[in-house]
Every structure is written in C-alpha cells, then in structure tokens.
N, C-alpha and C positions, 0 to 999 in steps of 0.2 A: 356458498356456491364455489365450485372448484375454478380457480383461475388458470386458463390455458394460455401459455406463452407461445406466440407464433414462432415458427421456425425462422432462424435468422437469415439475412441475405447472404448468399454464398458467392465467393469470388475466388477463382483459381489464380494463385500467384505464380505457380510453376506446375510442372507435371506432378510433383509430389508435395506441394504446399497449397493448402486451401484455407482461406480466411472466412470466418462466419461473423457477421456484424449485426448487432442489435441497434436500437436507436442511439444516435450519437449524443447521449446525455450523460452527465456525471451525476448519478443518484444511487442511493442504496438499493432502491427497487430494481433499477436497471442492472446494477452489479450483481444482485442476487440471481437474476436471470443468466448472466454470464457465468457465475459460479456453478449454477445448476447444469448449464449446457457443457461446461468444461468437464465436470464430473461424468456427465452422460457420454461424452466422446471417449473418455478414458475407459469407461466400462464397456462400451459397445464396439469400439474399434480394436481394442486389445492388441493382438499380435500384428495388426496392420499399422499400428501407431508407433512412431519414434518418440514424439513428445507433443504436448500442447503448451501454448503460451497465451495466457489470458491477460487482458488489460481492462480499461474502463468499460468499453462496450464491444470488444471483439475477442474472439478466440481463434488463434491460428494453430492449425494442426499440421504437423510434419509427419508424413506417412512414407512407407516403403512398398506399399501395395495399393492398387487402385481401390477406391471405395465407391459405393453406390449411394448417391445423394438422395434419390427417391426412397430408397430403403431406410436411410437414416431419418428422413422426414416421418415415415410411418412409425418407426420405433420411438421417435421423440413424442409423437402424439399419444402412442400407446402407453408410454411411461407416465405421462401426465394424467391419463385417464385411469391408471391403475389405482387401486385402493391402498396399495402399499406405499407408505410414506417414509422413505429412507432419508435420514439426516445427513447433510453434507458436513464432514468434519470441520471444526473451527476451534481455535484456541483463544483464550482470554489471557492477555499478558499484562503484568504490572511493571511499568518501566520508571525507574527513579530519574529525576532531573534536578540538577543544581542550577539555580537561576542567579548565582553570584555574579557580581559586576565583572569579575575577571573573565567569565564565560559568555556573558550576555552582551556581546559586542555591538548589537544594533538595538538594544532596548530603548535608548533615548530616541532613536529614529521612530520606533514603533509608538512610543508614548506621544511624540510630537504629532504623528499622523492620526492616531486614534483619539488623542486627548484623554487617555486613560493614565492612571498612576501605575507605578512599578508593580504594586501589589495587585491592582485590578487586572493587569495583563497576566500575571502569574495565575491568579485565581480562575480567570476565564480559560486559560490554556489547559489547566488540569481538571476543569469542571465537566469535560465531555469525554466519552469513550469514543475512540476513533477506529475506523475501518481501514485496513490495508487494501487500498484499491489497486495498487500497482507496485511491482518491484522493478526498478530500472534506473537509468542514468549512470549509476555506478553499481557494482555488484552488491546486492543487499540493501540498496537505498529504498526505504519505504515511503510511498506517497500516501499520506494519511488524511482522511477527511471524516466528517465535515467540520471545518474550523468554525468557531463562533464568529458570526458576521461582524462583530465589532473589532475583530482582530484581522480583518482583511486588509493587508498592507501590500502594495506593489513590491516586487523584487528590486534589488539594487540596480540603478541605472548602469553602474559600472561594476561588474562582478569582481570579487576578490580573486587574487591570483592563487591564494591558498586558504582553505578552511580546514581546520583540524578535525580529524576523525572523531565521531561521537558528538559533534556539535548539533544542537537542535535548532531548526529554523522554521520560519513561517513565510509564506509567499502566496498572495492571492487567497484562495479558499482552502488552502491545505497547509499542513505542517509535515515536516520530514526530519530525518536524522542522517547526517553524513557518515557512511561506514568507513570511509578512507580519507586521508588528506587529499584534497583536490580543490581546483578552482570552483567557485560557486557564487550565486547571487541571491540566495535566500537571506532573510533577516534573522541573524543569529541571536537567540534569546536565552540560551542555556546549554547545558551539556550533560550527557548521561555517562556514568562510569562503565556501562556495559559495552562489550565488543560486539559489533553487528556482523562482521564478516571475518571468518578465519578459514583460510583455504586448507588448513591442516585438519580441521574437524570433519567428521562424517557428514554432519549437517552444517554446511559452511555459513548459512544465513540465519540470523537470529529471527527474522520475520518471514512469514509466508503469506501469500495472497489469501485474503479473507479473514486473517487474524483480527481480533478486537483488542485494541490497545488502550490502557488507562495509565496516564502519567500521574506520578505523585512527587511532591517536592522533598528534597533532601538538602542538608546543610553542606557547606564546603568540607567540613571534617568528615561527614558521612560519605561524601563523594570519594575522598582520599582513602578511607577505610575499605570501601567496596572495590575501588580501583586496585588497591594493593593485593586484593585476593585474586585478581585476574579473572573476573567474571566475564 
C-alpha cells in the first residue's frame, strides 16, 4: 500500500522565506520525508526558488517570486499518487578514522561513562552506517545519526576553547566531525585525515545532506600517509 506523506505545516518567515515543518522528531523515516519534500520543492518551484535549506524536520525555502501554497499541496499529493518512482540521489561514503590516544582526547571520559573498553567503543562506533541529518554549526559540519545507544554520552560541561579540524566526536545520540579548528563540546574519540571543508574547491563540503557514511579504522601511520597526500 502506497504511503502518503501529509503536506507539512507552512509558516511564512518573511515575504520571501517560507518554512515547511514535519513532525518534530529525529528519525530516519521523518528525515526521508524531509528529503523527499526538499527534492519536490527544487523540482516544482524551479525559477521561483533561490535555494532550500533542509534540517531534521524542516525545509526552508528562499524564493524571489510569490508561490501558491494550495497549488503546491495538490502537486505534492499528485506526485505521491504517481506510479513513477524517482530515486532521490544519495551517496555512500567510506571515511577513515584513527582512534589513537593522541587524537582520542575524551576516550577515557567515554569509557568511564559507558563502562565500555577502548576497543568496544571503537567497534561500536564503526559498526553502524550513519545518515547525514544536518550540515551546520560550522561550514561542512555533519550531524550523523543514529549512534549506538551504548555510546550516548553527554557533551562536555565546559567546551574546549579549541578543537582541531577533522576531529571526530560523539555527543548525545549523534556523532560528528569538526571541519575547522573551533571551540566545541563534543567528546573527541578520534580523527580523520580527510579535509571536510575547502573554500577553494568547487564542491567545498565533503558531506551533503542525506549521505550515508561508514567509518573504518586506520592506524596512526596510515593516517599520516593519507594526510600527506592532501585528501
């Protein structure tokens, strides 16, 4: 039976900014609805659209011409009733991580809180494929979920003044990677040799909304070798 997703709640932020909100729940099912609606807006608004910004449960559309919400509602329903099933583009990325003690600044805190061993934390962290729910906080910072429940650890009570770029952290139900040197309160458990943000590249961000990410462990030597290649 075809699942019909209700049209999201509509709220005008300004004359040329409108926000569409689904249920305020962080889940893959809810995010799939967001992704589908984001793609729908890009396809149907076209020349009226400046850009869309999607997050956990909302899509904000920036427009330069007036749009007809009732017309969009009809198009949304018609698209879902159509027999044509168009796939929303999605990438599957393999990201190396070094969990060496030099990079895993908060591993002891994580072990104390979870009562897991160093090895168990690593194995659990790489055992799941993660979904990029949101890009934010810093340019290219990916909010990845869903973290294994046994790795749910509160963020630091006192954030660090500086976390080095490419550090991998966990906080609450999510894991993420710092794209730049910045303050931060996530529990740092490793580091990737990959560069997440490069303003000089055509595609500045390594990650995109909706990507599927699988981590794998590398040694410190492998980290240095990859880093020297400037990936």
